[in-house]
C-alpha positions as CSV (number, residue, x, y, z in Angstrom):
1,M,-17.6,6.7,-10.8
2,K,-14.8,7.3,-8.3
3,M,-14.2,4.9,-5.5
4,F,-13.2,7.6,-3.1
5,V,-12.0,11.2,-3.0
6,E,-8.4,11.7,-4.1
7,P,-6.4,11.2,-0.9
8,L,-3.7,13.5,0.4
9,D,-1.4,10.5,1.0
10,V,-1.0,6.9,0.1
11,F,1.2,4.6,2.1
12,L,2.2,1.1,1.2
13,H,3.1,-1.3,4.1
14,R,6.0,-3.3,2.7
15,D,5.6,-6.5,4.8
16,F,2.9,-9.0,4.0
17,V,-0.1,-9.0,6.4
18,D,-2.2,-11.8,7.7
19,F,-5.5,-11.2,5.9
20,R,-7.6,-12.4,8.7
21,K,-7.0,-8.9,10.1
22,A,-9.9,-6.6,9.7
23,I,-10.2,-2.9,10.4
24,N,-9.0,-2.9,14.0
25,G,-6.0,-5.1,13.3
26,L,-4.9,-3.0,10.3
27,V,-5.4,0.3,12.3
28,G,-3.0,-1.3,14.9
29,I,-0.4,-1.9,12.2
30,V,-0.8,1.7,10.9
31,E,-0.3,3.2,14.4
32,D,2.1,0.7,16.0
33,E,4.4,-0.3,13.1
34,L,4.2,2.7,10.8
35,N,3.8,5.3,13.6
36,R,1.2,7.1,11.5
37,D,-2.2,8.6,12.5
38,A,-4.8,6.4,10.9
39,Y,-7.4,9.2,11.2
40,T,-5.9,11.5,8.5
41,G,-7.8,10.2,5.5
42,A,-4.6,8.8,4.0
43,L,-4.9,5.4,2.3
44,F,-2.9,2.5,3.8
45,V,-2.3,-0.4,1.4
46,F,-1.6,-3.9,2.5
47,C,-0.9,-7.2,0.7
48,N,-1.1,-10.9,1.6
49,K,1.8,-13.3,1.3
50,A,0.5,-14.9,-1.8
51,K,0.4,-11.4,-3.5
52,D,-3.1,-12.1,-4.9
53,K,-5.0,-9.8,-2.4
54,L,-4.8,-6.2,-1.4
55,K,-6.6,-4.3,1.3
56,I,-6.8,-0.5,1.4
57,L,-7.8,1.1,4.7
58,Y,-8.8,4.7,5.1
59,W,-10.8,7.1,7.5
60,D,-13.6,8.9,5.7
61,K,-14.5,11.3,8.5
62,T,-17.4,9.1,9.7
63,G,-15.6,5.8,10.2
64,F,-13.0,3.5,8.7
65,A,-13.6,2.0,5.3
66,L,-11.8,-1.2,4.1
67,W,-11.5,-2.0,0.4
68,Q,-10.3,-5.3,-0.8
69,K,-9.3,-6.7,-4.2
70,R,-8.6,-10.3,-5.0
71,L,-6.9,-11.4,-8.3
72,E,-8.2,-14.6,-9.7
73,K,-5.2,-15.6,-11.8
74,H,-2.3,-13.2,-11.4
75,K,-0.1,-11.7,-8.7
76,F,0.3,-8.0,-7.7
77,K,3.8,-6.6,-8.4
78,W,4.5,-6.0,-4.7
79,P,7.6,-4.0,-4.1
80,S,9.0,-6.1,-1.2
81,K,12.7,-5.5,-1.9
82,V,12.9,-2.0,-0.3
83,N,14.6,-1.1,2.9
84,E,11.8,0.9,4.5
85,N,8.8,-0.6,6.3
86,E,6.5,1.7,4.4
87,F,6.8,4.2,1.6
88,A,4.5,6.8,0.0
89,L,2.9,6.2,-3.3
90,S,1.4,8.8,-5.6
91,P,-2.2,8.3,-6.7
92,E,-0.8,7.4,-10.1
93,Q,1.4,4.7,-8.6
94,L,-1.6,3.2,-6.7
95,S,-3.5,3.0,-10.0
96,W,-0.5,1.2,-11.5
97,L,-0.4,-1.3,-8.6
98,L,-4.1,-2.0,-9.0
99,S,-3.6,-2.4,-12.7
100,G,-0.8,-4.9,-12.3
101,K,2.2,-2.7,-13.1
102,D,5.4,-2.2,-11.1
103,V,5.1,0.9,-8.9
104,L,8.8,1.4,-8.4
105,G,10.2,0.9,-11.9
106,H,13.9,0.2,-12.3
107,E,16.2,0.4,-9.3
108,E,18.3,3.5,-9.3
109,L,22.0,2.7,-9.9
110,Q,24.9,4.6,-8.4
111,Y,28.1,4.6,-10.4
112,Q,31.2,6.7,-10.1
113,S,33.7,7.4,-12.9
114,M,37.2,6.1,-12.5
115,I,38.5,9.4,-13.9
């Protein structure tokens, strides 16, 4: 059974979020910090500082839905060492994140030959 219909867009908010925030507080982050329209149906992914909880916020055309996952033993591999405040994930990358895998992979290196 699918949790929700495949979204058009998935956006990960890089900075950690106070998990006392509920729907209204997270919508405020989406609109004020990310400058995105929260009513598009896109998924917005947030993480707590301990990296053991995720929240996913989305608009389903009738209201906002908030999904939360708590890990009992491990930590999410949260990509906090990126320059942007948010970045897009593919549905496959979201699945990796939820499964405990690194969503960014290895950092791209830029070398130039001395020739």
